[in-house]
C-alpha positions in Angstrom: 15.1 -31.1 7.8 12.4 -33.7 7.3 8.7 -32.6 7.2 5.8 -34.8 7.9 3.3 -35.5 5.1 0.7 -34.0 7.4 2.6 -30.6 7.6 0.3 -27.7 6.7 0.8 -25.9 3.5 -0.1 -22.4 2.3 0.4 -21.5 -1.4 0.5 -17.9 -2.6 0.4 -17.5 -6.4 1.9 -14.4 -8.0 -0.1 -12.9 -10.9 3.1 -12.7 -13.0 6.3 -14.7 -13.4 9.2 -13.3 -11.3 12.7 -13.0 -12.7 15.4 -15.4 -11.4 16.9 -12.5 -9.5 13.6 -11.6 -7.9 13.1 -15.3 -6.9 16.5 -15.3 -5.2 15.5 -12.2 -3.2 12.0 -13.6 -2.4 13.6 -16.9 -1.3 16.0 -15.0 1.1 13.0 -13.1 2.5 11.0 -16.3 2.9 14.0 -18.0 4.7 14.4 -15.0 7.0 10.7 -15.1 7.8 10.4 -18.9 8.5 13.5 -18.8 10.7 11.8 -16.3 13.0 8.2 -17.5 12.6 6.6 -18.3 16.0 3.3 -19.2 17.4 2.7 -18.2 21.1 6.5 -17.7 21.4 7.2 -21.2 20.2 9.5 -21.5 17.2 7.6 -23.1 14.3 9.3 -25.8 12.3 8.8 -24.1 9.0 10.2 -23.8 5.5 9.4 -21.9 2.4 10.1 -22.2 -1.3 9.4 -20.6 -4.6 8.3 -22.8 -7.4 8.1 -22.0 -11.1 9.1 -18.3 -10.3 5.5 -17.8 -9.4 4.3 -19.8 -6.3 5.4 -19.0 -2.8 4.9 -22.1 -0.6 4.9 -22.1 3.2 5.2 -25.3 5.1 4.7 -25.8 8.9 5.3 -29.2 10.6 2.8 -28.9 13.5 4.2 -32.0 15.3 6.3 -29.6 17.5 4.1 -26.5 17.6 0.9 -25.7 15.8 0.3 -22.6 13.6 -2.0 -20.4 15.6 -4.3 -17.7 14.3 -1.7 -15.1 15.3 1.1 -16.9 13.5 -1.1 -17.2 10.4 -1.9 -13.5 10.6 1.9 -12.8 10.7 2.4 -14.9 7.5 -0.4 -13.1 5.7 1.0 -9.7 6.8 4.5 -10.9 5.5 3.0 -12.0 2.2 1.3 -8.6 1.8 4.8 -7.0 2.3 6.2 -9.2 -0.4 3.3 -8.2 -2.7 4.2 -4.5 -2.4 8.0 -5.1 -2.6 7.8 -7.2 -5.8 4.7 -5.5 -7.3 2.6 -8.7 -7.6 -0.8 -9.8 -6.4 -0.7 -12.9 -4.2 -4.3 -12.9 -3.0 -6.4 -13.1 -6.2 -8.0 -16.5 -6.0 -9.5 -16.1 -9.5 -6.1 -15.7 -11.1 -5.8 -19.2 -12.5 -2.5 -20.9 -13.2 -2.0 -23.5 -15.8 0.8 -25.2 -17.7 1.4 -24.3 -21.3 4.2 -26.6 -22.5 7.1 -26.0 -20.2 5.8 -22.6 -19.1 3.5 -21.9 -16.2 1.1 -19.1 -17.0 -1.7 -17.4 -15.1 -4.8 -15.5 -16.2 -7.9 -13.9 -14.7 -10.9 -16.1 -14.8 -12.5 -14.5 -17.9 -9.3 -14.9 -20.0 -9.0 -18.5 -18.8 -12.6 -19.1 -19.9 -11.8 -17.6 -23.3 -8.9 -20.0 -23.8 -11.2 -22.8 -22.8 -13.8 -21.8 -25.4 -11.0 -21.6 -28.0 -9.8 -25.1 -27.1 -6.3 -23.8 -26.0 -7.1 -25.1 -22.5 -8.8 -28.4 -22.2 -9.7 -31.0 -19.6 -6.2 -32.5 -19.8 -4.4 -29.1 -19.3 -2.4 -29.1 -16.0 -3.7 -26.6 -13.5 -2.6 -25.6 -10.0 -4.7 -26.4 -7.0 -3.5 -23.8 -4.5 -6.1 -25.0 -2.0 -4.0 -28.1 -1.0 -3.8 -28.4 2.8 -0.7 -30.4 3.5 2.6 -31.8 2.0 0.9 -35.1 0.9 -1.7 -33.1 -1.1 1.0 -30.7 -2.4 2.8 -33.8 -3.8 -0.3 -35.5 -5.3 -3.1 -32.9 -5.8 -1.4 -29.6 -6.6 -0.5 -30.1 -10.2 -3.5 -31.9 -11.7 -5.4 -32.1 -15.0 -8.1 -29.5 -15.2 -10.8 -32.3 -15.2 -9.6 -33.4 -11.7 -9.4 -29.9 -10.2 -11.8 -27.7 -8.3 -11.4 -25.2 -11.2 -13.8 -27.3 -13.3 -16.6 -26.3 -11.0 -16.2 -22.7 -12.3 -16.5 -23.8 -15.9 -18.9 -26.8 -15.7 -21.1 -25.5 -18.5 -18.2 -25.2 -20.9 -16.8 -28.7 -20.6 -19.8 -31.0 -20.6 
């Protein structure tokens, strides 16, 4: 199924890496959800995926039917169920993910700041911008160097 570059994207980041087995189970749950996801009784053209055993990504192509407030509420409720089922936090916006070699890790803001002060994270470190709005941004602005991300605003005084 092809999705427009303008398709809306929501990214939920787990505060820990899931096992491969958990990812399979999450993917099954996500697939079941997107198949039945509707807005005002209209089937949404939607898909979902798990990346790096940590990010749950929902995509809706609104060329057929737009995601309404109610349908977005359904997705949030569903994500809260996944949180409980897999014992993860998907809604902590200050749990920051970054790439360390081949591994994707995440830390609370204060621990991220500590690594920045120690030089273990720098302006070239790849971070994840979970605020991207659409598929085009997911492909070009999701995995970016720290210096090009919104994260740098949080730590401006440490990197100048």
